[in-house]
C-alpha positions in Angstrom: 48.7 5.6 -28.8 46.8 6.7 -31.8 43.7 4.8 -30.7 43.9 6.4 -27.3 44.2 9.8 -29.0 41.1 9.2 -31.3 39.1 7.9 -28.4 39.8 10.9 -26.3 38.8 13.4 -28.7 35.8 11.4 -29.8 34.5 11.4 -26.3 35.4 15.0 -26.1 33.4 16.1 -28.9 30.3 13.6 -28.3 30.3 15.4 -24.6 30.6 19.0 -25.9 28.0 18.4 -28.5 25.6 16.7 -25.9 26.3 19.6 -23.4 25.3 22.2 -26.1 22.3 20.5 -27.2 21.0 20.1 -23.5 22.0 23.8 -22.5 21.0 25.9 -25.6 17.4 27.0 -26.1 15.1 25.2 -28.4 11.6 26.0 -29.5 8.6 23.7 -30.2 5.2 24.6 -31.6 2.8 22.9 -29.6 -0.7 23.1 -28.1 -1.2 23.3 -24.4 -3.4 20.4 -23.0 -3.1 20.8 -19.5 -1.0 22.3 -16.5 -0.6 20.7 -13.3 1.5 20.5 -10.2 3.0 17.1 -9.1 4.9 16.2 -5.9 8.2 15.0 -7.2 10.6 12.5 -5.4 14.2 13.1 -6.7 16.4 10.1 -7.0 19.4 9.4 -9.2 18.5 11.7 -11.9 18.4 14.7 -9.6 21.0 16.4 -11.8 18.4 16.9 -14.6 16.2 18.8 -12.1 16.5 22.7 -11.5 15.8 24.1 -7.9 12.9 25.1 -6.0 11.4 28.8 -6.6 13.6 31.5 -5.6 13.2 32.4 -2.1 11.8 28.8 -1.2 13.7 25.9 0.7 14.7 23.4 -1.9 16.8 21.1 0.5 14.2 18.4 1.0 14.1 15.1 -0.9 10.9 15.9 -2.7 8.8 19.0 -3.5 6.1 20.3 -5.9 7.0 20.7 -9.4 5.1 22.5 -12.1 4.4 20.6 -15.2 2.8 21.4 -18.7 1.2 18.7 -20.8 1.2 19.5 -24.6 0.7 18.1 -28.1 3.6 19.5 -30.3 4.3 19.3 -33.9 6.8 16.6 -34.8 10.2 18.0 -36.5 12.8 16.7 -38.6 16.5 17.8 -39.7 17.2 19.5 -36.2 13.8 21.2 -36.0 14.1 22.9 -39.5 11.2 20.7 -41.1 7.7 20.3 -39.5 5.3 17.6 -40.1 1.4 17.7 -39.8 1.7 15.0 -37.4 2.0 15.3 -33.6 3.2 13.8 -30.5 2.6 14.3 -26.8 5.3 16.3 -25.0 5.4 17.0 -21.2 7.6 19.9 -19.8 8.5 21.1 -16.3 8.1 24.5 -15.3 11.2 25.3 -12.7 13.2 28.4 -11.9 16.8 28.3 -12.8 17.7 31.2 -10.5 21.3 32.4 -10.8 22.6 28.9 -11.4 23.2 26.9 -14.5 22.1 27.0 -16.9 22.3 30.9 -17.3 18.7 31.4 -18.1 18.2 33.5 -14.8 14.6 32.3 -14.9 12.7 33.5 -11.7 9.1 33.8 -13.1 7.9 30.0 -13.0 4.6 31.3 -11.5 3.8 33.7 -14.1 4.9 31.5 -17.0 2.6 28.7 -15.4 -0.3 31.2 -15.7 0.5 32.1 -19.4 0.5 28.5 -20.0 -2.6 27.8 -18.4 -4.3 30.8 -20.4 -3.1 29.2 -23.5 -4.9 26.0 -23.2 -7.0 24.9 -26.1 -8.8 21.6 -27.6 -8.0 19.8 -30.8 -11.2 21.2 -32.3 -10.2 24.7 -31.7 -6.3 24.6 -31.4 -4.5 27.6 -30.2 -0.6 26.9 -31.1 2.4 28.5 -29.3 5.9 28.6 -29.4 7.3 27.0 -26.3 11.1 27.9 -25.4 12.9 25.2 -23.4 16.1 23.7 -22.7 17.0 19.9 -21.8 15.8 16.6 -23.0 12.8 14.4 -22.4 13.6 10.6 -21.5 10.7 8.3 -20.8 13.0 5.9 -19.2 15.1 8.2 -16.9 11.9 10.6 -16.1 13.6 13.5 -17.5 11.8 16.5 -18.8 12.8 19.7 -20.6 12.4 23.2 -18.7 10.2 25.5 -20.4 11.5 29.0 -20.2 8.9 31.0 -22.3 6.0 30.8 -24.3 4.1 33.2 -27.0 1.1 32.6 -29.4 1.6 31.8 -33.0 -0.7 31.8 -36.0 1.0 29.4 -38.4 1.8 26.0 -36.7 4.2 25.2 -39.6 6.2 28.3 -39.5 9.9 28.0 -39.9 11.7 28.8 -36.6 15.4 29.7 -37.4 17.6 29.5 -34.1 19.7 32.8 -34.8 20.8 32.9 -31.1 22.0 29.2 -31.2 23.9 29.9 -34.4 25.5 33.1 -33.1 26.6 31.1 -30.1 27.9 28.3 -31.8 29.9 31.0 -34.2 31.4 32.6 -31.1 32.4 29.2 -29.7 33.9 28.1 -32.9 36.0 31.4 -33.0 37.1 31.1 -29.5 38.1 27.4 -30.2 39.9 28.3 -33.4 41.6 31.3 -31.5 42.8 28.9 -28.7 44.1 26.5 -31.4 46.1 29.1 -33.0 47.5 30.2 -29.5 48.7 26.8 -28.7 50.0 26.3 -32.1 52.0 29.7 -31.9 53.1 28.9 -28.3 54.4 25.4 -29.5 56.3 26.9 -32.4 57.7 29.8 -30.5 58.4 28.5 -27.1 58.3 24.6 -27.1 59.9 23.7 -30.3 63.1 26.1 -29.8 63.6 24.4 -26.3 63.0 20.9 -28.0 65.5 21.7 -30.9 68.0 23.2 -28.5 67.9 20.0 -26.2 68.1 18.0 -29.4 71.1 19.7 -30.6 72.8 19.4 -27.2 72.2 15.8 -26.9 73.5 15.3 -30.4 76.6 17.1 -29.1 77.0 15.1 -26.2 76.7 11.9 -28.3 79.3 13.0 -30.6 81.6 13.9 -28.1 81.1 10.7 -26.2 81.5 8.8 -29.7 84.9 10.6 -30.1 86.1 9.7 -26.7 85.1 6.2 -27.0 86.8 6.0 -30.4 90.1 7.4 -28.8 89.7 5.0 -26.0 89.4 2.1 -28.5 92.4 3.6 -30.3 94.4 3.8 -27.1 93.6 0.0 -26.4 94.3 -1.1 -30.1 97.9 0.6 -29.8 98.9 -2.2 -27.6 97.9 -5.0 -29.6 100.6 -4.6 -32.2 103.5 -4.4 -29.6 105.7 -7.2 -28.8 105.6 -8.4 -25.2 108.8 -8.7 -23.5 109.3 -10.7 -20.1 
């Protein structure tokens, strides 16, 4: 039972952390190389794609998707430390509309124009802070979704995720409050019922023991008597 309990909580926390890491905004310092539009056939990983632009039909098996090809700064320790080395990174640029995640992004066309205007070369780089959510996985063809861009002068600037820290603090507070509430409910509502039931059961068991002892005593009273025929 202990193994099942530990497994359940391990799976729960892993899924929760993965959900938060995928959903919460992340910021990369990158150099835009190219913007393009590709025709995408959605397969088993359609869960990791958003929807068609607001006002367009997105019920088909494939559609055009905007992409942004960049070279971004490598980071360590959850993005707190940046190195001088870079790596290619490809983002998609899709509307989220009024669905999940709640970014309410409706301006993919405008964002694509801003990204195209920010293109630069390695000889004369123009670095930008590209805000996105999601993951990049080459094997599953998963791309993070860009939600904002702004220029930056220092490509090694430390970007502290204040918004994510605030969300995590609020979430931790809600979970702590829920835990305290369940503890109070158990102490004030469930434990008295369990104790009362336990006391009742003990009383019934004691009463049954008393009756059994009396019955055995009644039977034993016949053992010492002489039998007459």
